[in-house]
Structure formats: structure tokens, C-alpha cells
C-alpha positions as semicolon CSV with decimal commas, in nm:
position;residue;x (nm);y (nm);z (nm)
1;M;3,938;-4,153;10,302
2;E;3,845;-4,330;9,983
3;D;3,929;-4,663;10,134
4;R;3,669;-4,571;10,418
5;L;3,409;-4,464;10,158
6;D;3,471;-4,792;9,971
7;K;3,428;-5,001;10,298
8;V;3,096;-4,824;10,395
9;E;2,951;-4,855;10,039
10;Y;3,055;-5,218;10,032
11;L;2,902;-5,296;10,363
12;Q;2,583;-5,123;10,249
13;N;2,576;-5,334;9,942
14;L;2,627;-5,663;10,136
15;L;2,346;-5,574;10,349
16;V;2,108;-5,486;10,071
17;A;2,206;-5,793;9,890
18;R;2,131;-6,020;10,195
19;A;1,814;-5,826;10,263
20;T;1,678;-5,889;9,920
21;G;1,764;-6,247;9,860
22;G;2,100;-6,186;9,683
23;E;2,444;-6,340;9,756
24;A;2,634;-6,170;10,033
25;N;2,975;-6,287;10,167
26;D;2,962;-6,302;10,545
27;G;3,321;-6,312;10,591
28;H;3,349;-5,989;10,422
29;Y;3,073;-5,847;10,623
30;Q;3,228;-5,946;10,965
31;I;3,572;-5,805;10,867
32;I;3,437;-5,466;10,718
33;R;3,196;-5,436;11,012
34;Q;3,478;-5,465;11,259
35;E;3,701;-5,226;11,078
36;L;3,427;-4,963;11,064
37;L;3,352;-5,032;11,427
38;N;3,718;-4,974;11,501
39;S;3,703;-4,617;11,344
40;P;3,607;-4,388;11,628
41;V;3,423;-4,129;11,404
42;V;3,243;-4,379;11,181
43;S;3,164;-4,613;11,466
44;E;2,960;-4,338;11,622
45;M;2,750;-4,289;11,318
46;L;2,680;-4,656;11,255
47;P;2,310;-4,759;11,355
48;R;2,278;-4,973;11,643
49;W;2,162;-5,285;11,443
50;I;2,500;-5,289;11,264
51;K;2,655;-5,315;11,612
52;T;2,419;-5,584;11,742
53;N;2,416;-5,809;11,420
54;R;2,760;-5,973;11,415
55;N;2,692;-6,171;11,100
56;L;2,463;-6,178;10,806
57;S;2,241;-6,452;10,946
58;Q;2,165;-6,234;11,252
59;F;2,098;-5,937;11,009
60;W;1,870;-6,149;10,822
61;E;1,668;-6,247;11,116
62;F;1,646;-5,891;11,215
63;I;1,534;-5,729;10,873
64;K;1,301;-6,004;10,772
65;A;1,107;-5,966;11,091
66;K;1,110;-5,582;11,062
67;Y;1,006;-5,533;10,691
68;P;0,814;-5,776;10,472
69;S;0,922;-5,653;10,131
70;Y;1,244;-5,612;9,952
71;A;1,173;-5,260;9,867
72;E;1,121;-5,157;10,230
73;R;1,442;-5,349;10,329
74;R;1,639;-5,172;10,053
75;R;1,503;-4,826;10,167
76;F;1,580;-4,916;10,532
77;V;1,943;-4,985;10,470
78;W;1,994;-4,689;10,232
79;D;1,834;-4,443;10,472
80;A;2,060;-4,575;10,753
81;F;2,382;-4,542;10,539
82;N;2,303;-4,211;10,369
83;P;2,430;-3,987;10,654
84;I;2,740;-4,183;10,703
85;L;2,815;-4,190;10,319
86;E;2,751;-3,812;10,305
87;F;2,987;-3,752;10,590
88;V;3,274;-3,982;10,470
89;E;3,245;-3,821;10,103
90;S;3,253;-3,471;10,251
91;G;3,568;-3,511;10,437
92;L;3,438;-3,282;10,707
93;T;3,449;-3,325;11,074
94;H;3,178;-3,512;11,246
95;P;2,877;-3,285;11,297
96;A;2,887;-3,358;11,687
97;K;3,252;-3,246;11,689
98;K;3,228;-2,918;11,489
99;D;3,209;-2,696;11,801
100;N;3,491;-2,874;11,978
């Protein structure tokens, strides 16, 4: 579980870095993104824009058009990842799967 938490946090950090003019490794982004997409539970929770932006250049085009400021971009990424991070940290069953 800790490995999954590390990957989700790292992906979030890569996205924040890219969205705010920092350095971000596109190869790492692509590998971690794919690993998380291959995780059935985490994949369900990932925002659609993670699924559609296959590399950091595509993400950059998406985010710069959506929000003009670094603060807005940072908040957007944090807000999108918060539910995933809370879920992974808790070790609980996915909320949609609780009644099953």
C-alpha cells in the first residue's frame, strides 16, 4: 500500500511541477500514470484528464488553457488528488464498493 501512496504522491508532484513551470520527468509521469491506470481501484478514482493526457506536454496544453495562474493550477491538481490520497492512506475499501 505504501508503494501505491508513494506513486500517487509522486504523480501529483510531477503534475504540480509541470503546471507551475518546474522540472518534471515525462518518462516517470508516463510510467507511473500507466501503473496507476492498471490498478483497478485507483484507476476508477483518477480524474478523466489523467486518462486523456498521456504525457506532460499534453497535460501542459490542458492546464495552461484551463487556469492562467500557478496558484489555480496547483489547487486544481491538489483538489483532484486529495480523494485518491485519502483513500490510499486509509487502506479502506473504495467507497463505491463498501456495500458489495
